[in-house]
Biopython code that builds the backbone (N, CA, C, O; Angstrom):
import numpy as np
from Bio.PDB.StructureBuilder import StructureBuilder

atoms = [
    (1, "MET", "N", (4.072, 6.346, -19.363)),
    (1, "MET", "CA", (5.474, 6.056, -19.158)),
    (1, "MET", "C", (5.561, 6.777, -17.251)),
    (1, "MET", "O", (4.868, 7.711, -16.849)),
    (2, "TYR", "N", (6.415, 6.137, -16.556)),
    (2, "TYR", "CA", (6.444, 6.447, -15.299)),
    (2, "TYR", "C", (7.835, 6.917, -15.107)),
    (2, "TYR", "O", (8.852, 6.245, -15.273)),
    (3, "ASN", "N", (7.738, 8.394, -14.666)),
    (3, "ASN", "CA", (9.369, 8.751, -14.288)),
    (3, "ASN", "C", (8.688, 9.666, -13.277)),
    (3, "ASN", "O", (9.742, 10.041, -12.764)),
    (4, "LYS", "N", (8.012, 10.140, -12.778)),
    (4, "LYS", "CA", (7.887, 11.164, -11.179)),
    (4, "LYS", "C", (8.374, 10.358, -10.362)),
    (4, "LYS", "O", (8.718, 9.201, -10.605)),
    (5, "LYS", "N", (8.434, 10.951, -9.293)),
    (5, "LYS", "CA", (9.201, 10.822, -7.712)),
    (5, "LYS", "C", (7.839, 10.858, -6.457)),
    (5, "LYS", "O", (7.123, 11.839, -6.259)),
    (6, "LEU", "N", (7.758, 9.761, -5.856)),
    (6, "LEU", "CA", (6.627, 10.104, -5.048)),
    (6, "LEU", "C", (7.505, 11.316, -3.905)),
    (6, "LEU", "O", (8.653, 11.176, -3.482)),
    (7, "PHE", "N", (6.639, 12.375, -3.632)),
    (7, "PHE", "CA", (6.921, 13.487, -2.991)),
    (7, "PHE", "C", (5.177, 13.759, -1.900)),
    (7, "PHE", "O", (4.107, 14.354, -2.026)),
    (8, "VAL", "N", (6.008, 12.714, -0.715)),
    (8, "VAL", "CA", (4.804, 12.401, -0.038)),
    (8, "VAL", "C", (5.196, 12.218, 1.768)),
    (8, "VAL", "O", (5.642, 11.101, 2.028)),
    (9, "SER", "N", (5.116, 12.835, 2.549)),
    (9, "SER", "CA", (5.394, 13.197, 3.487)),
    (9, "SER", "C", (4.895, 11.006, 4.127)),
    (9, "SER", "O", (4.076, 10.222, 3.648)),
    (10, "PRO", "N", (6.144, 10.806, 5.617)),
    (10, "PRO", "CA", (5.219, 9.012, 5.748)),
    (10, "PRO", "C", (4.052, 9.179, 6.351)),
    (10, "PRO", "O", (3.256, 8.250, 6.482)),
    (11, "GLU", "N", (3.794, 10.606, 6.858)),
    (11, "GLU", "CA", (2.496, 10.354, 7.781)),
    (11, "GLU", "C", (1.675, 10.115, 6.974)),
    (11, "GLU", "O", (1.014, 9.081, 7.067)),
    (12, "GLU", "N", (1.426, 11.303, 5.614)),
    (12, "GLU", "CA", (0.286, 11.036, 4.838)),
    (12, "GLU", "C", (0.248, 9.450, 4.084)),
    (12, "GLU", "O", (-0.793, 8.795, 4.021)),
    (13, "LEU", "N", (1.238, 9.093, 3.674)),
    (13, "LEU", "CA", (1.861, 7.513, 2.838)),
    (13, "LEU", "C", (0.760, 6.522, 3.933)),
    (13, "LEU", "O", (-0.353, 6.091, 3.629)),
    (14, "LYS", "N", (1.422, 6.366, 5.135)),
    (14, "LYS", "CA", (0.762, 5.464, 5.912)),
    (14, "LYS", "C", (-0.732, 6.010, 6.268)),
    (14, "LYS", "O", (-1.564, 5.103, 6.231)),
    (15, "TYR", "N", (-1.193, 7.141, 6.564)),
    (15, "TYR", "CA", (-2.778, 7.762, 6.233)),
    (15, "TYR", "C", (-3.491, 6.585, 5.606)),
    (15, "TYR", "O", (-4.163, 5.625, 5.984)),
    (16, "LEU", "N", (-2.807, 7.355, 3.904)),
    (16, "LEU", "CA", (-3.601, 6.295, 3.017)),
    (16, "LEU", "C", (-3.750, 5.138, 3.118)),
    (16, "LEU", "O", (-4.834, 4.573, 2.975)),
    (17, "TYR", "N", (-2.295, 4.392, 3.476)),
    (17, "TYR", "CA", (-2.432, 3.106, 2.824)),
    (17, "TYR", "C", (-2.872, 2.131, 4.573)),
    (17, "TYR", "O", (-3.423, 1.034, 4.655)),
    (18, "ILE", "N", (-2.456, 2.899, 5.578)),
    (18, "ILE", "CA", (-3.030, 1.657, 6.851)),
    (18, "ILE", "C", (-4.493, 2.112, 7.070)),
    (18, "ILE", "O", (-5.403, 1.283, 7.075)),
    (19, "ILE", "N", (-4.766, 3.746, 7.294)),
    (19, "ILE", "CA", (-6.108, 4.054, 7.762)),
    (19, "ILE", "C", (-6.953, 4.127, 6.520)),
    (19, "ILE", "O", (-8.133, 3.919, 6.804)),
    (20, "LYS", "N", (-6.773, 4.330, 5.361)),
    (20, "LYS", "CA", (-7.666, 4.732, 4.243)),
    (20, "LYS", "C", (-7.805, 2.934, 3.700)),
    (20, "LYS", "O", (-8.778, 2.355, 3.216)),
    (21, "ASN", "N", (-6.556, 2.468, 3.986)),
    (21, "ASN", "CA", (-6.650, 1.280, 3.825)),
    (21, "ASN", "C", (-6.680, 1.169, 1.959)),
    (21, "ASN", "O", (-7.524, 0.508, 1.354)),
    (22, "MET", "N", (-5.828, 1.782, 1.446)),
    (22, "MET", "CA", (-5.711, 2.106, -0.140)),
    (22, "MET", "C", (-5.030, 1.210, -0.225)),
    (22, "MET", "O", (-4.431, 0.844, 0.786)),
    (23, "GLN", "N", (-4.817, 0.336, -1.776)),
    (23, "GLN", "CA", (-3.816, -0.171, -1.911)),
    (23, "GLN", "C", (-2.515, 0.342, -2.730)),
    (23, "GLN", "O", (-2.394, 1.441, -3.271)),
    (24, "ARG", "N", (-1.688, -0.580, -2.698)),
    (24, "ARG", "CA", (-0.545, 0.555, -3.570)),
    (24, "ARG", "C", (-0.563, 0.707, -4.976)),
    (24, "ARG", "O", (0.257, 1.391, -5.589)),
    (25, "LYS", "N", (-1.772, -0.119, -5.647)),
    (25, "LYS", "CA", (-1.634, 0.892, -7.012)),
    (25, "LYS", "C", (-2.732, 2.013, -6.758)),
    (25, "LYS", "O", (-2.512, 3.049, -7.386)),
    (26, "ASP", "N", (-4.037, 2.013, -5.847)),
    (26, "ASP", "CA", (-4.476, 3.463, -5.674)),
    (26, "ASP", "C", (-3.698, 3.940, -5.128)),
    (26, "ASP", "O", (-4.223, 4.761, -4.376)),
    (27, "ILE", "N", (-2.452, 3.936, -5.008)),
    (27, "ILE", "CA", (-2.123, 5.326, -4.283)),
    (27, "ILE", "C", (-1.274, 5.868, -5.354)),
    (27, "ILE", "O", (-1.102, 7.062, -5.598)),
    (28, "ALA", "N", (-0.715, 4.770, -6.022)),
    (28, "ALA", "CA", (0.489, 5.285, -7.294)),
    (28, "ALA", "C", (-0.034, 6.074, -8.531)),
    (28, "ALA", "O", (0.614, 6.926, -9.139)),
    (29, "ASP", "N", (-1.919, 5.467, -8.951)),
    (29, "ASP", "CA", (-2.371, 6.607, -9.107)),
    (29, "ASP", "C", (-2.938, 7.513, -8.829)),
    (29, "ASP", "O", (-3.238, 8.422, -9.603)),
    (30, "LYS", "N", (-3.201, 7.445, -7.654)),
    (30, "LYS", "CA", (-3.344, 9.226, -6.916)),
    (30, "LYS", "C", (-2.423, 9.591, -7.527)),
    (30, "LYS", "O", (-2.763, 9.652, -8.709)),
    (31, "TYR", "N", (-0.910, 10.022, -7.333)),
    (31, "TYR", "CA", (0.361, 10.271, -7.494)),
    (31, "TYR", "C", (1.117, 10.303, -8.393)),
    (31, "TYR", "O", (2.269, 10.734, -8.377)),
    (32, "GLY", "N", (0.316, 9.673, -9.594)),
    (32, "GLY", "CA", (0.888, 9.405, -11.248)),
    (32, "GLY", "C", (2.304, 8.887, -10.956)),
    (32, "GLY", "O", (3.220, 9.427, -11.577)),
    (33, "VAL", "N", (2.602, 7.887, -10.070)),
    (33, "VAL", "CA", (3.602, 7.300, -10.224)),
    (33, "VAL", "C", (3.890, 5.712, -10.022)),
    (33, "VAL", "O", (3.157, 5.406, -9.082)),
    (34, "HIS", "N", (4.340, 4.971, -10.288)),
    (34, "HIS", "CA", (4.528, 3.140, -10.751)),
    (34, "HIS", "C", (4.280, 2.736, -9.145)),
    (34, "HIS", "O", (4.744, 3.179, -8.095)),
    (35, "GLU", "N", (3.228, 1.575, -9.500)),
    (35, "GLU", "CA", (3.299, 0.774, -8.120)),
    (35, "GLU", "C", (4.265, 0.932, -7.142)),
    (35, "GLU", "O", (4.165, 1.427, -6.019)),
    (36, "ASP", "N", (5.501, 0.299, -7.891)),
    (36, "ASP", "CA", (6.941, -0.608, -7.138)),
    (36, "ASP", "C", (7.469, 1.368, -6.615)),
    (36, "ASP", "O", (8.217, 1.559, -5.656)),
    (37, "THR", "N", (7.046, 2.242, -7.240)),
    (37, "THR", "CA", (7.593, 3.335, -6.240)),
    (37, "THR", "C", (6.951, 3.837, -4.793)),
    (37, "THR", "O", (7.572, 4.360, -3.867)),
    (38, "VAL", "N", (5.658, 3.557, -4.852)),
    (38, "VAL", "CA", (4.769, 3.516, -3.572)),
    (38, "VAL", "C", (5.744, 2.246, -2.650)),
    (38, "VAL", "O", (6.565, 2.703, -1.855)),
    (39, "TYR", "N", (5.644, 0.759, -2.766)),
    (39, "TYR", "CA", (5.928, 0.211, -2.168)),
    (39, "TYR", "C", (7.695, 0.305, -2.173)),
    (39, "TYR", "O", (8.301, -0.738, -1.927)),
    (40, "TYR", "N", (8.563, 1.699, -2.486)),
    (40, "TYR", "CA", (9.687, 1.637, -2.279)),
    (40, "TYR", "C", (9.410, 2.254, -0.870)),
    (40, "TYR", "O", (9.682, 1.548, 0.101)),
    (41, "TRP", "N", (9.006, 3.234, -0.707)),
    (41, "TRP", "CA", (8.794, 4.373, -0.421)),
    (41, "TRP", "C", (8.107, 3.812, 0.912)),
    (41, "TRP", "O", (8.672, 4.267, 1.906)),
    (42, "LEU", "N", (7.013, 2.925, 1.218)),
    (42, "LEU", "CA", (6.490, 1.858, 2.143)),
    (42, "LEU", "C", (7.786, 1.557, 2.700)),
    (42, "LEU", "O", (7.948, 2.152, 3.766)),
    (43, "LYS", "N", (8.665, 0.916, 2.390)),
    (43, "LYS", "CA", (9.924, 0.150, 2.465)),
    (43, "LYS", "C", (10.432, 0.865, 3.744)),
    (43, "LYS", "O", (10.523, 0.520, 4.922)),
    (44, "LYS", "N", (10.839, 2.428, 2.795)),
    (44, "LYS", "CA", (12.072, 3.413, 3.402)),
    (44, "LYS", "C", (11.077, 4.010, 4.262)),
    (44, "LYS", "O", (11.815, 4.814, 4.831)),
    (45, "TYR", "N", (10.190, 4.157, 4.658)),
    (45, "TYR", "CA", (9.685, 4.782, 5.732)),
    (45, "TYR", "C", (9.395, 3.725, 6.625)),
    (45, "TYR", "O", (8.726, 4.147, 7.568)),
    (46, "LYS", "N", (9.720, 2.098, 6.721)),
    (46, "LYS", "CA", (9.597, 1.876, 7.298)),
    (46, "LYS", "C", (8.056, 1.278, 7.660)),
    (46, "LYS", "O", (7.875, 0.768, 8.766)),
    (47, "ILE", "N", (6.781, 1.376, 6.524)),
    (47, "ILE", "CA", (5.639, 1.340, 6.889)),
    (47, "ILE", "C", (5.398, -0.432, 6.207)),
    (47, "ILE", "O", (5.700, -1.001, 5.159)),
    (48, "ARG", "N", (4.708, -0.806, 7.460)),
    (48, "ARG", "CA", (4.333, -2.582, 7.306)),
    (48, "ARG", "C", (3.638, -3.085, 6.172)),
    (48, "ARG", "O", (2.503, -2.677, 5.925)),
    (49, "ILE", "N", (4.166, -3.873, 5.506)),
    (49, "ILE", "CA", (3.230, -3.928, 3.965)),
    (49, "ILE", "C", (2.700, -5.003, 4.053)),
    (49, "ILE", "O", (3.240, -6.093, 4.243)),
    (50, "LYS", "N", (1.177, -4.664, 3.866)),
    (50, "LYS", "CA", (0.210, -5.805, 4.174)),
    (50, "LYS", "C", (0.540, -6.785, 3.335)),
    (50, "LYS", "O", (1.354, -6.356, 2.517)),
    (51, "LYS", "N", (0.265, -7.963, 3.156)),
    (51, "LYS", "CA", (0.051, -9.504, 2.508)),
    (51, "LYS", "C", (-0.504, -9.649, 1.772)),
    (51, "LYS", "O", (-1.628, -9.628, 2.273)),
    (52, "VAL", "N", (-0.661, -9.894, 0.285)),
    (52, "VAL", "CA", (-1.386, -10.047, -0.893)),
    (52, "VAL", "C", (-1.416, -11.539, -0.809)),
    (52, "VAL", "O", (-0.457, -12.292, -0.640)),
    (53, "GLY", "N", (-3.431, -12.017, -1.044)),
    (53, "GLY", "CA", (-3.293, -13.103, -1.520)),
    (53, "GLY", "C", (-4.424, -13.637, -0.841)),
    (53, "GLY", "O", (-5.053, -13.198, 0.121)),
    (54, "ARG", "N", (-4.568, -14.700, -1.544)),
    (54, "ARG", "CA", (-6.369, -15.427, -1.051)),
    (54, "ARG", "C", (-5.987, -15.537, 0.302)),
    (54, "ARG", "O", (-4.872, -15.586, 0.821)),
    (55, "PRO", "N", (-7.174, -15.568, 0.795)),
    (55, "PRO", "CA", (-7.313, -15.377, 2.376)),
    (55, "PRO", "C", (-7.071, -17.374, 2.991)),
    (55, "PRO", "O", (-7.343, -18.402, 2.371)),
    (56, "ARG", "N", (-6.573, -17.223, 4.161)),
    (56, "ARG", "CA", (-6.198, -18.757, 4.459)),
    (56, "ARG", "C", (-7.689, -19.647, 4.828)),
    (56, "ARG", "O", (-8.731, -19.203, 5.311)),
    (57, "PHE", "N", (-7.399, -20.845, 4.467)),
    (57, "PHE", "CA", (-8.664, -21.538, 4.514)),
    (57, "PHE", "C", (-9.460, -21.135, 6.172)),
    (57, "PHE", "O", (-10.588, -20.746, 5.866)),
    (58, "SER", "N", (-9.373, -21.101, 7.132)),
    (58, "SER", "CA", (-9.531, -21.034, 8.828)),
    (58, "SER", "C", (-10.336, -19.750, 8.396)),
    (58, "SER", "O", (-11.561, -19.862, 8.344)),
    (59, "LYS", "N", (-9.856, -18.747, 8.135)),
    (59, "LYS", "CA", (-10.648, -17.573, 7.906)),
    (59, "LYS", "C", (-12.180, -17.407, 6.871)),
    (59, "LYS", "O", (-13.129, -16.645, 6.685)),
    (60, "LEU", "N", (-11.714, -18.456, 6.496)),
    (60, "LEU", "CA", (-13.140, -18.399, 5.390)),
    (60, "LEU", "C", (-14.192, -19.698, 6.287)),
    (60, "LEU", "O", (-15.152, -20.220, 5.720)),
    (61, "ILE", "N", (-13.775, -20.057, 7.757)),
    (61, "ILE", "CA", (-14.979, -20.668, 8.142)),
    (61, "ILE", "C", (-15.264, -20.630, 9.470)),
    (61, "ILE", "O", (-14.442, -20.889, 10.349)),
    (62, "ASN", "N", (-16.844, -20.194, 9.721)),
    (62, "ASN", "CA", (-17.523, -19.409, 10.800)),
    (62, "ASN", "C", (-16.874, -20.181, 11.950)),
    (62, "ASN", "O", (-16.845, -21.266, 11.367)),
    (63, "ILE", "N", (-16.421, -20.398, 12.947)),
    (63, "ILE", "CA", (-16.385, -21.218, 14.001)),
    (63, "ILE", "C", (-17.063, -20.185, 15.356)),
    (63, "ILE", "O", (-16.644, -19.117, 15.804)),
    (64, "ASP", "N", (-18.203, -20.979, 15.727)),
    (64, "ASP", "CA", (-19.141, -20.390, 17.080)),
    (64, "ASP", "C", (-18.499, -21.052, 17.628)),
    (64, "ASP", "O", (-18.620, -21.160, 18.848)),
]
sb = StructureBuilder()
sb.init_structure("model")
sb.init_model(0)
sb.init_chain("A")
sb.init_seg("    ")
for serial, (resi, resn, name, xyz) in enumerate(atoms, 1):
    if name == "N":
        sb.init_residue(resn, " ", resi, " ")
    sb.init_atom(name, np.array(xyz, "f"), 0.0, 1.0, " ", f" {name:<3s}", serial, name[0])
structure = sb.get_structure()
């Protein structure tokens, strides 16, 4: 059960999410919060959310 709030600065969250390329789930596990809590704070701090999903077909083809 998660009932903790995320106490992390915008700079730290941006560092983990953008620079260290950690997933929301990994950040949530690190701080003992739910993934939705991390998502909320990313939005609140106006940190660009990464899109999740399959890569586009055009990125799978190596065009030289």
